[in-house]
C-alpha positions, -999 to +999 in steps of 0.1 A: -628+244+312-600+260+326-588+233+344-591+215+312-571+234+291-541+233+321-542+196+319-539+195+280-509+222+284-490+200+310-496+170+288-471+153+269-490+125+253-526+131+244-546+103+226-580+115+211-611+092+204-635+107+185-669+095+171-700+111+153-705+137+171-676+156+159-690+155+126-726+162+131-715+201+130-702+196+091-737+183+085-734+145+089-759+131+112-750+105+138-765+069+139-777+064+175-786+100+187-821+112+189-819+123+154-799+095+142-800+078+110-809+045+127-828+058+149-850+074+125-847+044+101-841+010+117-841-005+081-809+015+073-788-007+097-796-037+077-774-018+050-746-019+074-748-057+084-720-078+064-743-108+060-775-091+049-752-070+022-734-105+004-768-124+006-791-101-007-786-079-042-815-058-034-796-047+000-764-041-018-786-017-049-798+000-019-767+006-003-751+021-037-781+044-035-776+051+000-736+057-009-741+084-040-768+106-016-744+105+015-742+140+030-703+133+036-693+140-003-700+176+003-690+177+040-664+205+049-642+197+081-655+221+113-639+238+141-640+208+159-620+189+134-594+216+129-587+218+168-575+186+166-549+199+140-541+226+167-534+200+188-512+182+165-492+210+155-484+218+193-467+188+196-493+175+218-511+150+196-499+110+200-525+090+183-561+102+170-585+071+171-617+077+151-647+057+146-658+079+119-656+066+083-659+104+067-621+110+061-632+146+076-600+144+101-573+143+070-592+170+051-589+193+081-551+184+081-546+159+107-514+136+096-527+105+080-498+086+101-515+095+131-550+087+125-563+048+131-597+048+114-611+023+133-641+017+113-624+021+079-632+043+054-661+051+028-636+067+005-626+036-006-639+005-018-630-032-013-637-065-032-650-088-004-636-118-029-600-107-037-591-076-016-585-053-039-590-018-027-599+013-050-611+049-046-650+049-037-656+079-066-648+052-095-672+029-080-698+055-077-690+066-113-701+036-123-733+034-104-741+067-117-740+054-154-762+029-143-748-001-126-770-009-096-744-033-078-710-028-100-690-059-092-651-059-092-634-052-121-604-081-112-622-109-103-660-099-107-668-103-070-689-081-046-675-044-038-683-032-007-669+005+009-639-002+027-656+002+062-662-024+092-698-034+087-716-055+115-705-090+114-671-078+103-639-077+126-620-048+132-587-051+118-562-064+149-537-041+140-556-010+144-572-023+174-536-030+190-521+004+178-551+020+194-548-001+226-511+010+228-514+042+224-538+045+253-515+024+274-489+052+269-509+085+268-510+110+302-545+123+285-574+110+270-597+131+254-630+113+240-648+136+218-684+133+199-687+096+208-714+076+235-683+050+245-709+026+240-694+005+210-669-022+218-642-032+218-626+006+206-641+024+237-623-003+261-593+024+251-609+049+275-603+025+306-571+013+293-558+049+295-574+055+330-561+024+345-524+031+331-529+068+351-540+091+322-565+114+330-597+114+307-616+143+295-651+138+280-667+162+256-699+154+240-736+168+236-753+140+257-744+119+289-719+088+278-716+054+291-685+064+308-693+096+323-682+084+357-650+074+347-639+109+338-619+131+355-639+160+335-670+158+316-677+190+290-714+193+275-722+213+244-715+214+206-682+201+200-672+227+176-678+254+201-663+238+232-634+223+218-612+249+202-608+268+230-596+239+248-566+233+227-557+268+215 
């Protein structure tokens, strides 16, 4: 732990990759962990698959009900999120790449300009036909008022949360931005991710090949523990703050 603190103190450019594990202490369950949303209910994965969502009105109705009930709407940033704000204020953080869609990094105070939401955001909706974006809350208000599958108000098309579903490509510029940041950093910090979702998990070996140290902080083993210079196990909201302060 003290060695990792020294590495962070000495680093000039830190890139952080976060996954669902940083938000579990805020009450948002992960997807693939032992108590994950998809582990406990494999059918829930269908709601996150674009082909099913577009083809089946019933899937969309279930997805809207699920959005209404999401614990993310009442979740607050935790000490793990705030630790990364501290890292930014110290002038160490170059880029924060997150696989999370919950917006808690920005809510904690991370600069939106430094955050790459590689899997999009649940806080907006997008029309799959005309591409118009709007605040999610506006669509949820319509669902609460009785619209089970609210269409786009501009063109009548299908609305979906502005997240990357299975079967949908990542935004190329977001991926390029993440890879460029990884290639120029001198410390890569992977937090709360099993590093099993590609292509974004690939930023970790990119950083390693470029000469950066790699530190993994996660409650469980990850796919890249062998690659890391240090692996720290435990609750992220407990492990991360003393590393960066």
